[in-house]
Backbone as numpy.savetxt, mean C-alpha at the origin, in Angstrom:
# Nx Ny Nz CAx CAy CAz Cx Cy Cz
-23.25 -11.31 -0.43 -21.83 -11.29 -0.08 -21.66 -10.83 1.36
-20.83 -11.54 2.11 -20.62 -11.18 3.51 -19.16 -11.38 3.88
-18.80 -10.84 5.02 -17.46 -10.99 5.56 -17.50 -11.96 6.74
-16.35 -12.52 7.12 -16.35 -13.48 8.23 -16.95 -12.88 9.49
-17.87 -13.58 10.15 -18.46 -13.06 11.38 -17.44 -13.06 12.51
-17.69 -12.21 13.50 -16.81 -12.16 14.66 -16.99 -13.40 15.51
-15.88 -13.90 16.03 -15.92 -15.03 16.94 -15.90 -14.57 18.39
-15.91 -15.53 19.29 -15.79 -15.22 20.72 -14.42 -14.63 21.00
-14.38 -13.53 21.74 -13.12 -12.84 22.02 -12.35 -12.55 20.73
-13.09 -12.05 19.75 -12.53 -11.82 18.43 -11.35 -10.83 18.47
-10.22 -11.24 17.90 -9.07 -10.35 17.76 -9.31 -9.38 16.60
-8.72 -8.21 16.71 -8.81 -7.20 15.66 -7.52 -6.41 15.64
-7.44 -5.36 14.85 -6.22 -4.56 14.75 -6.52 -3.09 15.03
-5.66 -2.48 15.83 -5.63 -1.03 15.92 -4.77 -0.55 14.75
-5.31 0.35 13.93 -4.62 0.79 12.72 -4.32 2.27 12.81
-3.07 2.62 12.64 -2.62 4.01 12.70 -1.95 4.38 11.39
-2.25 5.56 10.89 -1.57 6.06 9.70 -0.18 6.57 10.08
0.75 6.46 9.14 2.12 6.95 9.33 2.48 7.87 8.17
2.96 9.06 8.50 3.50 9.93 7.46 4.72 9.25 6.83
4.80 9.29 5.51 5.93 8.64 4.85 6.26 9.32 3.52
6.05 10.65 3.47 6.43 11.40 2.29 5.26 11.82 1.43
5.55 12.76 0.53 4.58 13.29 -0.42 5.12 13.11 -1.84
4.21 12.93 -2.77 4.60 12.71 -4.16 3.66 13.47 -5.08
4.22 14.03 -6.12 3.45 14.76 -7.12 2.94 13.77 -8.17
1.62 13.69 -8.32 1.02 12.77 -9.28 0.32 13.55 -10.40
0.80 13.44 -11.63 0.06 14.01 -12.77 -1.16 13.13 -13.05
-2.34 13.60 -12.67 -3.50 12.73 -12.59 -3.96 12.18 -13.94
-3.69 12.89 -15.01 -4.10 12.39 -16.33 -3.36 11.10 -16.69
-2.27 10.83 -15.99 -1.55 9.58 -16.21 -2.29 8.39 -15.59
-3.23 8.69 -14.67 -3.88 7.64 -13.91 -5.37 7.47 -14.21
-6.07 8.59 -14.46 -7.52 8.50 -14.65 -7.99 9.37 -15.81
-8.94 8.84 -16.56 -9.48 9.58 -17.70 -10.33 10.77 -17.26
-10.68 10.84 -15.97 -11.50 11.95 -15.48 -10.68 13.20 -15.22
-9.36 13.12 -15.33 -8.50 14.26 -15.03 -8.17 15.05 -16.30
-8.02 16.35 -16.13 -7.54 17.20 -17.22 -6.02 17.11 -17.30
-5.43 17.42 -18.45 -3.98 17.29 -18.60 -3.18 18.05 -17.55
-3.74 19.15 -17.07 -3.00 19.98 -16.11 -3.24 19.58 -14.65
-4.13 18.64 -14.39 -4.47 18.29 -13.01 -3.32 17.56 -12.33
-2.98 18.03 -11.13 -1.89 17.45 -10.35 -2.35 17.26 -8.92
-1.97 16.14 -8.33 -2.24 15.88 -6.92 -0.91 15.82 -6.17
-0.82 16.59 -5.08 0.31 16.43 -4.16 -0.19 15.48 -3.09
0.11 14.22 -3.29 -0.52 13.16 -2.52 0.44 12.55 -1.50
-0.10 11.99 -0.44 0.77 11.28 0.51 1.18 9.93 -0.04
2.28 9.43 0.45 2.61 8.01 0.30 2.44 7.41 1.68
1.23 6.97 1.97 0.89 6.57 3.33 1.46 5.19 3.68
1.89 5.07 4.92 2.21 3.79 5.53 1.27 3.60 6.70
1.18 2.38 7.20 0.24 2.09 8.28 0.86 1.13 9.29
0.59 1.41 10.55 0.97 0.52 11.65 -0.28 -0.21 12.12
-0.23 -1.54 12.11 -1.35 -2.35 12.58 -0.88 -3.16 13.79
-1.64 -3.07 14.89 -1.30 -3.79 16.11 -2.41 -4.77 16.47
-2.05 -6.04 16.60 -3.02 -7.06 16.96 -3.53 -6.81 18.38
-4.85 -6.83 18.55 -5.44 -6.48 19.84 -5.11 -7.48 20.94
-4.80 -8.70 20.56 -4.52 -9.75 21.55 -3.03 -9.85 21.88
-2.21 -9.93 20.83 -0.78 -10.13 21.05 0.02 -8.83 21.07
-0.59 -7.74 20.55 0.07 -6.43 20.37 1.23 -6.50 19.40
1.27 -7.54 18.58 2.28 -7.64 17.53 2.15 -6.44 16.60
3.28 -5.88 16.22 3.30 -4.69 15.37 3.67 -5.07 13.94
2.80 -4.68 13.02 2.87 -5.03 11.60 2.76 -3.72 10.82
3.73 -3.43 9.95 3.70 -2.20 9.16 3.40 -2.54 7.71
2.45 -1.81 7.14 2.10 -1.98 5.73 2.63 -0.80 4.94
3.60 -1.06 4.10 4.29 -0.08 3.26 5.20 0.82 4.10
6.26 1.31 3.43 7.24 2.17 4.09 7.35 3.55 3.43
6.51 3.82 2.43 6.54 5.13 1.80 7.85 5.39 1.07
8.29 6.63 1.12 9.49 7.07 0.39 10.63 7.24 1.37
11.80 6.82 1.00 12.95 6.94 1.88 13.37 8.40 2.01
13.85 8.74 3.19 14.25 10.13 3.47 15.37 10.57 2.52
16.34 9.68 2.30 17.47 10.01 1.42 17.18 9.54 0.00
16.08 10.01 -0.56 15.65 9.54 -1.87 16.69 9.81 -2.95
17.59 10.76 -2.69 18.63 11.07 -3.68 19.58 9.88 -3.88
19.56 8.91 -2.95 20.41 7.73 -3.08 19.74 6.58 -3.81
18.55 6.81 -4.34 17.90 5.80 -5.18 18.69 5.63 -6.48
18.49 4.54 -7.20 19.25 4.32 -8.45 19.06 5.46 -9.44
20.09 5.73 -10.25 20.01 6.84 -11.21 18.78 6.79 -12.10
18.39 5.60 -12.56 17.20 5.51 -13.43 15.94 5.95 -12.67
15.87 5.63 -11.37 14.73 6.04 -10.56 14.72 7.54 -10.38
15.88 8.12 -10.15 15.97 9.57 -9.97 15.52 10.31 -11.23
15.79 9.76 -12.38 15.35 10.39 -13.62 13.84 10.50 -13.67
13.15 9.45 -13.24 11.69 9.45 -13.23 11.18 10.47 -12.22
11.75 10.47 -11.03 11.30 11.40 -9.98 11.43 12.84 -10.46
12.55 13.17 -11.04 12.79 14.55 -11.45 11.95 14.95 -12.66
11.63 13.99 -13.51 10.88 14.30 -14.73 9.38 14.29 -14.52
8.90 13.48 -13.58 7.46 13.23 -13.54 6.82 13.43 -12.17
7.49 13.02 -11.11 6.80 12.95 -9.82 7.68 13.42 -8.67
7.92 14.71 -8.61 8.72 15.24 -7.52 8.25 14.72 -6.16
9.20 14.52 -5.26 8.86 14.01 -3.93 9.35 14.98 -2.86
8.71 14.90 -1.71 9.10 15.69 -0.54 8.86 14.82 0.68
9.85 14.70 1.55 9.73 13.82 2.70 10.01 14.62 3.98
9.02 15.41 4.43 9.20 16.13 5.69 9.39 15.17 6.87
8.80 13.97 6.76 8.87 12.99 7.83 8.77 11.60 7.22
9.76 10.75 7.48 9.69 9.40 6.94 9.05 8.47 7.95
8.92 7.20 7.58 8.18 6.26 8.41 8.88 6.02 9.75
10.21 6.05 9.78 10.93 5.85 11.05 10.67 7.02 11.99
10.69 8.23 11.47 10.37 9.40 12.30 8.92 9.36 12.77
8.03 8.86 11.92 6.63 8.77 12.30 6.43 7.77 13.43
7.11 6.64 13.37 7.04 5.67 14.45 7.57 6.27 15.75
8.66 7.01 15.66 9.28 7.59 16.85 8.36 8.58 17.55
7.49 9.24 16.81 6.56 10.20 17.43 5.64 9.52 18.44
5.42 8.22 18.27 4.60 7.48 19.21 5.40 6.57 20.11
6.72 6.76 20.13 7.56 5.97 21.02 7.91 4.60 20.50
7.76 4.37 19.20 8.11 3.08 18.61 9.36 3.23 17.73
10.04 2.12 17.52 11.23 2.11 16.69 11.17 0.93 15.74
12.02 0.91 14.70 12.01 -0.24 13.78 12.20 -1.58 14.49
12.93 -1.61 15.59 13.14 -2.87 16.30 11.86 -3.43 16.91
10.83 -2.59 17.04 9.54 -3.05 17.57 8.67 -3.70 16.51
9.04 -3.59 15.25 8.20 -4.04 14.15 8.59 -5.47 13.75
7.69 -6.41 13.98 8.00 -7.79 13.64 7.94 -8.02 12.14
7.00 -7.35 11.47 6.75 -7.61 10.05 6.54 -6.32 9.29
7.19 -6.21 8.14 6.93 -5.15 7.18 6.36 -5.81 5.93
5.14 -5.45 5.60 4.47 -5.97 4.41 4.43 -4.87 3.36
4.96 -5.13 2.19 4.98 -4.13 1.12 3.90 -4.45 0.09
3.08 -3.46 -0.21 2.04 -3.68 -1.22 2.66 -4.06 -2.55
3.81 -3.47 -2.86 4.57 -3.80 -4.06 5.92 -3.10 -3.97
6.76 -3.31 -4.96 8.16 -2.89 -4.82 8.50 -1.65 -5.65
7.57 -0.72 -5.78 7.87 0.58 -6.33 8.51 1.46 -5.25
9.36 2.39 -5.69 10.19 3.15 -4.76 9.40 3.96 -3.74
8.15 4.34 -4.07 7.37 5.17 -3.15 6.60 4.33 -2.14
6.91 3.04 -2.07 6.28 2.14 -1.09 7.31 1.34 -0.30
8.53 1.25 -0.80 9.54 0.41 -0.15 10.37 1.14 0.89
10.34 2.48 0.90 11.16 3.20 1.86 12.61 2.74 1.81
13.22 2.64 3.00 14.58 2.12 3.11 14.54 0.87 3.99
14.47 -0.31 3.38 14.37 -1.54 4.17 15.52 -1.75 5.14
16.68 -1.16 4.85 17.83 -1.37 5.74 17.61 -0.77 7.12
16.64 0.12 7.27 16.35 0.73 8.57 15.53 -0.21 9.46
15.14 -1.36 8.93 14.36 -2.35 9.69 15.14 -3.68 9.72
16.28 -3.69 10.42 17.20 -4.84 10.33 16.71 -6.10 11.04
15.64 -5.99 11.83 15.14 -7.17 12.55 13.77 -7.64 12.05
13.18 -6.93 11.11 11.83 -7.24 10.65 11.85 -8.27 9.52
10.80 -9.08 9.48 10.55 -9.95 8.33 9.78 -9.15 7.29
10.18 -9.26 6.03 9.51 -8.55 4.94 8.61 -9.52 4.18
7.37 -9.08 3.94 6.40 -9.86 3.17 6.11 -9.13 1.86
6.21 -9.84 0.75 5.86 -9.27 -0.55 5.17 -10.35 -1.38
4.44 -9.92 -2.38 3.79 -10.86 -3.27 4.80 -11.69 -4.03
4.44 -12.93 -4.29 5.38 -13.89 -4.88 5.97 -13.41 -6.20
5.16 -12.77 -7.03 5.64 -12.38 -8.35 6.64 -11.23 -8.30
6.79 -10.60 -7.13 7.77 -9.51 -6.99 9.20 -9.99 -7.24
9.44 -11.26 -6.95 10.81 -11.77 -7.06 11.29 -11.80 -8.50
10.37 -11.81 -9.47 10.75 -11.95 -10.87 10.90 -10.61 -11.59
10.62 -9.51 -10.91 10.68 -8.20 -11.56 12.13 -7.75 -11.74
12.40 -7.08 -12.84 13.72 -6.51 -13.09 13.79 -5.13 -12.44
14.74 -4.95 -11.56 14.81 -3.70 -10.80 15.50 -2.61 -11.61
15.52 -1.42 -11.01 16.13 -0.26 -11.66 17.63 -0.43 -11.85
18.24 -1.36 -11.13 19.69 -1.57 -11.28 19.99 -2.78 -12.14
18.96 -3.38 -12.71 19.18 -4.54 -13.56 19.90 -4.13 -14.84
20.79 -4.99 -15.29 21.53 -4.71 -16.53 20.71 -5.03 -17.77
19.62 -5.78 -17.58 18.79 -6.21 -18.71 17.34 -5.81 -18.49
16.81 -4.95 -19.37 15.40 -4.53 -19.33 14.98 -4.02 -17.95
15.66 -3.03 -17.39 15.32 -2.56 -16.04 14.00 -1.81 -16.00
13.32 -1.89 -14.86 12.14 -1.06 -14.61 12.60 0.05 -13.68
12.56 1.30 -14.10 13.17 2.38 -13.33 12.52 2.66 -11.99
11.29 2.20 -11.76 10.65 2.49 -10.47 10.57 1.26 -9.57
11.12 0.12 -10.01 11.14 -1.09 -9.19 12.48 -1.18 -8.45
12.39 -1.37 -7.13 13.61 -1.41 -6.31 13.63 -2.65 -5.41
13.22 -3.78 -5.97 13.20 -5.01 -5.17 14.59 -5.48 -4.77
15.63 -4.93 -5.40 16.99 -5.30 -5.02 17.34 -4.83 -3.61
16.53 -3.93 -3.04 16.80 -3.42 -1.70 16.28 -4.34 -0.60
15.46 -5.34 -0.94 14.90 -6.22 0.07 15.98 -7.14 0.65
15.96 -7.39 1.96 16.94 -8.29 2.56 16.62 -9.74 2.22
17.42 -10.41 1.43 17.05 -11.76 0.95 16.84 -12.77 2.07
17.60 -12.63 3.14 17.49 -13.63 4.21 16.27 -13.42 5.10
15.59 -12.27 4.96 14.42 -11.97 5.80 13.19 -11.64 4.98
13.18 -12.00 3.71 12.05 -11.69 2.84 11.28 -12.96 2.51
9.96 -12.92 2.75 9.08 -14.03 2.41 8.21 -13.63 1.23
8.18 -14.47 0.22 7.36 -14.23 -0.96 6.07 -15.03 -0.83
4.94 -14.32 -0.86 3.65 -14.93 -0.57 2.96 -15.39 -1.84
2.81 -16.68 -2.01 2.04 -17.21 -3.12 0.57 -17.23 -2.75
-0.28 -16.87 -3.69 -1.72 -16.83 -3.41 -2.44 -18.08 -3.95
-1.70 -19.08 -4.37 -2.33 -20.24 -5.00 -3.25 -20.99 -4.05
-2.90 -21.06 -2.79 -3.70 -21.83 -1.83 -4.55 -20.96 -0.92
-4.69 -19.68 -1.25 -5.47 -18.79 -0.41 -6.96 -19.01 -0.64
-7.78 -18.42 0.21 -9.22 -18.64 0.20 -9.97 -17.37 -0.19
-11.18 -17.49 -0.74 -12.00 -16.31 -1.03 -12.35 -15.55 0.25
-12.50 -14.25 0.10 -12.89 -13.39 1.22 -13.74 -12.25 0.66
-15.02 -12.20 1.05 -15.88 -11.16 0.51 -15.84 -11.18 -1.01
-15.60 -10.04 -1.66 -15.57 -10.00 -3.12 -14.25 -10.46 -3.73
-13.26 -10.79 -2.88 -11.92 -11.10 -3.38 -11.70 -12.61 -3.48
-11.18 -13.07 -4.60 -11.02 -14.52 -4.78 -9.88 -15.14 -4.00
-8.88 -14.33 -3.59 -7.71 -14.91 -2.92 -7.27 -14.02 -1.76
-7.30 -14.60 -0.55 -6.87 -13.87 0.64 -6.27 -14.84 1.64
-5.35 -14.33 2.45 -4.65 -15.13 3.46 -4.94 -14.56 4.84
-5.44 -15.41 5.74 -5.64 -15.05 7.15 -4.27 -15.08 7.82
-3.63 -13.91 7.92 -2.21 -13.87 8.25 -1.91 -14.42 9.65
-2.65 -13.97 10.65 -2.41 -14.44 12.01 -3.19 -15.71 12.35
-4.13 -16.07 11.50 -4.96 -17.23 11.78 -6.06 -16.97 12.79
-6.28 -15.69 13.13 -7.32 -15.35 14.11 -8.40 -14.44 13.54
-8.37 -14.24 12.21 -9.38 -13.41 11.56 -9.22 -11.93 11.75
-8.05 -11.48 12.23 -7.86 -10.05 12.48 -7.25 -9.31 11.30
-6.47 -10.01 10.48 -5.74 -9.34 9.39 -5.60 -10.31 8.22
-6.04 -9.86 7.06 -5.95 -10.67 5.84 -5.08 -9.95 4.82
-4.28 -10.71 4.11 -3.53 -10.20 2.97 -4.27 -10.62 1.71
-4.52 -9.67 0.82 -5.38 -9.90 -0.35 -4.55 -9.79 -1.63
-4.67 -10.78 -2.47 -4.06 -10.72 -3.79 -4.76 -9.63 -4.59
-3.99 -8.63 -5.03 -4.56 -7.43 -5.66 -3.95 -7.23 -7.04
-4.20 -8.17 -7.92 -3.55 -8.18 -9.23 -3.89 -6.95 -10.05
-2.93 -6.55 -10.89 -3.18 -5.49 -11.85 -2.10 -4.44 -11.91
-1.86 -3.77 -10.79 -0.94 -2.65 -10.83 0.48 -3.09 -11.18
0.95 -4.09 -10.47 2.30 -4.61 -10.68 2.28 -6.08 -10.25
2.98 -6.96 -10.92 3.06 -8.34 -10.42 3.48 -8.37 -8.95
2.74 -9.13 -8.15 3.02 -9.21 -6.73 2.31 -8.18 -5.88
1.46 -7.35 -6.50 0.76 -6.31 -5.74 -0.24 -6.96 -4.78
-0.20 -6.55 -3.51 -1.09 -7.08 -2.49 -1.69 -5.95 -1.67
-2.84 -6.20 -1.07 -3.53 -5.27 -0.18 -3.69 -5.91 1.19
-4.09 -5.09 2.16 -4.34 -5.59 3.52 -5.77 -5.24 3.91
-6.47 -6.22 4.49 -7.85 -6.05 4.94 -7.88 -6.45 6.41
-8.15 -5.49 7.28 -8.05 -5.75 8.72 -9.37 -5.46 9.42
-9.69 -6.30 10.38 -10.82 -6.08 11.27 -10.39 -5.02 12.29
-11.19 -3.98 12.50 -10.80 -2.90 13.40 -11.63 -2.83 14.68
-12.50 -3.78 14.87 -13.23 -3.89 16.13 -13.68 -5.34 16.28
-14.08 -5.70 17.48 -14.55 -7.07 17.73 -15.98 -7.28 17.27
-16.66 -6.19 16.83 -18.08 -6.31 16.50 -18.42 -5.96 15.06
-17.41 -6.02 14.15 -17.78 -5.93 12.75 -17.29 -4.76 11.93
-16.31 -3.98 12.41 -15.75 -2.89 11.61 -14.46 -3.35 10.93
-14.23 -2.81 9.72 -13.09 -3.25 8.91 -12.43 -2.04 8.25
-11.16 -2.23 7.86 -10.47 -1.25 7.02 -9.74 -1.99 5.92
-9.85 -1.46 4.69 -9.17 -2.04 3.53 -8.11 -1.07 3.06
-6.85 -1.50 3.09 -5.72 -0.68 2.67 -5.35 -1.11 1.26
-5.67 -0.24 0.30 -5.71 -0.64 -1.11 -4.42 -0.42 -1.87
-3.38 0.10 -1.21 -2.13 0.29 -1.92 -2.32 1.12 -3.17
-1.74 0.64 -4.27 -1.87 1.34 -5.56 -2.91 0.68 -6.46
-3.91 0.04 -5.87 -5.01 -0.48 -6.69 -5.61 0.64 -7.52
-5.64 1.84 -6.94 -6.09 3.04 -7.65 -5.31 4.22 -7.09
-4.96 5.16 -7.95 -4.26 6.36 -7.51 -5.23 7.53 -7.31
-6.50 7.30 -7.62 -7.51 8.35 -7.48 -8.85 7.67 -7.24
-9.68 8.32 -6.42 -10.96 7.71 -6.05 -11.92 7.55 -7.22
-11.74 8.32 -8.29 -12.62 8.17 -9.45 -12.55 6.78 -10.05
-11.42 6.10 -9.85 -11.27 4.74 -10.39 -12.02 3.72 -9.55
-12.29 4.05 -8.31 -13.08 3.16 -7.44 -14.57 3.43 -7.63
-14.94 4.70 -7.71 -16.36 5.05 -7.83 -16.90 4.83 -9.23
-16.01 4.76 -10.22 -16.45 4.59 -11.60 -16.61 5.90 -12.35
-16.25 7.03 -11.73 -16.34 8.32 -12.43 -15.25 8.47 -13.49
-14.22 7.67 -13.39 -13.15 7.69 -14.37 -12.68 6.29 -14.68
-11.99 6.14 -15.79 -11.40 4.85 -16.16 -9.89 4.95 -16.06
-9.23 3.80 -15.99 -7.77 3.79 -15.95 -7.23 4.39 -17.24
-6.36 5.37 -17.09 -5.85 6.10 -18.25 -4.78 5.29 -18.97
-4.69 5.53 -20.26 -3.62 5.00 -21.08 -2.95 6.19 -21.74
-1.72 6.45 -21.34 -1.05 7.66 -21.80 0.45 7.44 -21.83
1.15 8.35 -22.47 2.60 8.27 -22.54 3.20 8.98 -21.34
4.33 8.44 -20.87 5.02 9.06 -19.76 6.50 8.80 -19.87
7.30 9.70 -19.33 8.75 9.57 -19.42 9.20 8.35 -18.64
9.71 7.35 -19.33 10.23 6.16 -18.67 9.17 5.18 -18.20
7.90 5.48 -18.41 6.83 4.61 -17.95 6.20 3.87 -19.12
5.52 2.78 -18.82 4.67 2.16 -19.82 3.49 3.10 -20.06
2.68 2.77 -21.05 1.58 3.65 -21.41 0.47 3.67 -20.38
0.49 2.73 -19.46 -0.53 2.66 -18.43 0.15 2.48 -17.08
-0.40 3.11 -16.04 0.19 3.00 -14.71 0.05 1.60 -14.14
-0.82 0.78 -14.74 -1.04 -0.59 -14.28 -0.54 -1.56 -15.35
0.30 -2.50 -14.95 0.87 -3.41 -15.94 -0.17 -4.32 -16.56
-1.22 -4.63 -15.79 -2.32 -5.42 -16.34 -3.60 -4.62 -16.12
-3.96 -3.82 -17.11 -5.08 -2.89 -16.98 -6.38 -3.62 -16.70
-6.63 -4.71 -17.39 -7.90 -5.43 -17.21 -8.00 -6.01 -15.80
-6.91 -6.58 -15.29 -6.93 -7.13 -13.94 -7.12 -6.03 -12.91
-6.50 -4.87 -13.13 -6.67 -3.75 -12.21 -8.12 -3.27 -12.21
-8.73 -3.21 -13.37 -10.13 -2.80 -13.45 -11.03 -3.77 -12.69
-10.80 -5.05 -12.83 -11.60 -6.04 -12.13 -11.41 -5.93 -10.62
-10.17 -5.70 -10.21 -9.91 -5.57 -8.77 -10.60 -4.33 -8.20
-10.58 -3.23 -8.94 -11.25 -2.02 -8.45 -12.76 -2.21 -8.37
-13.32 -3.00 -9.27 -14.74 -3.32 -9.17 -15.03 -4.10 -7.89
-14.12 -4.96 -7.50 -14.30 -5.71 -6.25 -14.25 -4.77 -5.05
-13.35 -3.78 -5.09 -13.29 -2.81 -3.99 -14.59 -2.02 -3.93
-15.13 -1.67 -5.09 -16.42 -0.96 -5.11 -17.52 -1.80 -4.48
-17.51 -3.10 -4.76 -18.48 -3.99 -4.14 -18.27 -4.05 -2.62
-17.01 -4.05 -2.20 -16.70 -4.09 -0.77 -17.31 -2.90 -0.05
-17.32 -1.74 -0.69 -17.85 -0.53 -0.07 -19.36 -0.59 0.16
-20.01 -1.56 -0.46 -21.45 -1.72 -0.24 -21.74 -2.37 1.12
-20.72 -2.96 1.72 -20.89 -3.62 3.01 -20.77 -2.57 4.13
-21.69 -2.52 5.06 -21.62 -1.53 6.14 -20.34 -1.67 6.96
-19.87 -0.55 7.44 -18.76 -0.46 8.39 -17.42 -0.92 7.79
-17.25 -0.67 6.51 -15.98 -0.94 5.85 -15.39 0.37 5.36
-14.19 0.69 5.80 -13.47 1.87 5.34 -12.40 1.43 4.33
-12.22 2.20 3.27 -11.19 1.93 2.27 -10.27 3.14 2.19
-8.97 2.88 2.22 -7.98 3.94 2.05 -7.00 3.56 0.95
-6.66 4.52 0.10 -5.65 4.35 -0.93 -4.30 4.79 -0.38
-3.23 4.26 -0.95 -1.89 4.68 -0.51 -1.67 6.16 -0.75
-2.26 6.69 -1.82 -2.08 8.10 -2.18 -3.40 8.85 -2.03
-4.06 8.63 -0.91 -5.42 9.12 -0.68 -5.40 10.59 -0.25
-5.27 11.48 -1.25 -5.18 12.91 -0.95 -6.42 13.44 -0.23
-7.65 13.11 -0.64 -8.82 13.65 0.08 -8.84 13.27 1.57
-8.55 12.02 1.87 -8.53 11.59 3.27 -7.40 12.29 4.02
-6.25 12.41 3.37 -5.08 13.04 4.00 -5.34 14.50 4.33
-5.98 15.21 3.43 -6.22 16.63 3.67 -7.11 16.85 4.89
-8.04 15.93 5.14 -8.93 16.04 6.29 -8.23 15.60 7.57
-7.35 14.60 7.48 -6.83 13.94 8.68 -5.38 14.23 9.02
-4.63 14.88 8.16 -3.21 15.09 8.42 -3.02 15.84 9.74
-2.04 15.34 10.52 -1.75 15.95 11.80 -2.73 15.62 12.90
-3.73 14.77 12.61 -4.78 14.49 13.57 -4.63 13.14 14.25
-5.69 12.73 14.91 -5.66 11.54 15.76 -5.61 10.23 14.99
-5.80 10.27 13.67 -5.70 9.04 12.87 -4.25 8.61 12.70
-3.33 9.52 12.98 -1.90 9.22 12.83 -1.30 8.81 14.17
-0.39 7.84 14.10 0.31 7.34 15.27 0.94 8.50 16.06
0.75 8.50 17.41 0.29 7.41 18.27 -1.23 7.27 18.41
-1.99 8.05 17.64 -3.43 7.84 17.61 -3.76 6.67 16.71
-5.04 6.49 16.42 -5.43 5.41 15.52 -6.64 5.84 14.72
-6.82 5.18 13.57 -7.94 5.47 12.69 -9.22 4.96 13.35
-10.20 5.82 13.45 -11.45 5.46 14.12 -12.21 4.41 13.33
-12.71 3.40 14.04 -13.53 2.37 13.39 -14.88 2.95 12.98
-15.43 2.42 11.92 -16.77 2.82 11.50 -17.83 2.08 12.33
């Protein structure tokens, strides 16, 4: 298994982490390796990716909105019962720390449409939004029929939202479906089935000579699910299905592919709620206006 080789004057992406809120995760809801009392105060990370050639600015995920109290009542019930949030700094404030604003962002790509990844789309009035095709069919927290309390796809701007079908995408490394977004081999969008219909990941080249970063979204909420030390948990939760992933088998297969990806040299993988990485790097040069160091 190999990844696409670098071409002449190969384009790549500078990738910077963005603070976008903190969320309390009861880990036994996600992995069988956790004890009932285990809790993670995890980040909801967002990322700024800049094309090395065009300097186009692409943001992956928006984290949690600063005014989370204005989320739909059904969503607030879940937050208060299960996963308290704290937003010392949202994604807009994080961009501003490096001299950037929402008007500089051409594209916002959302891994999926759960409230801790969508932020406040209205703060990006000029950006195109990219989401997985199946996101359009989900019932949001404000739906009158069979609502999902943590889905907020109703917040997406319909006139600026593109739904990405993976039917015509190509294999990439261990993944069966991926899209070369810019057409220059610098950034790929990966179909990441399992967690929620329409869930997607981003795989970016971070140097011209073979370094990569894989942004895994909610493919896993804990590293034990990637390493194999734990299995995806099946448990009861207030307002949730019995499993954090709507398609447990597909999520397991996707995590196996991420594990295979880690066997390739110079590939870094980050989870959206990557507490171990965050504890080491918070406040450091991996965050905008700095960038994540290539392997």
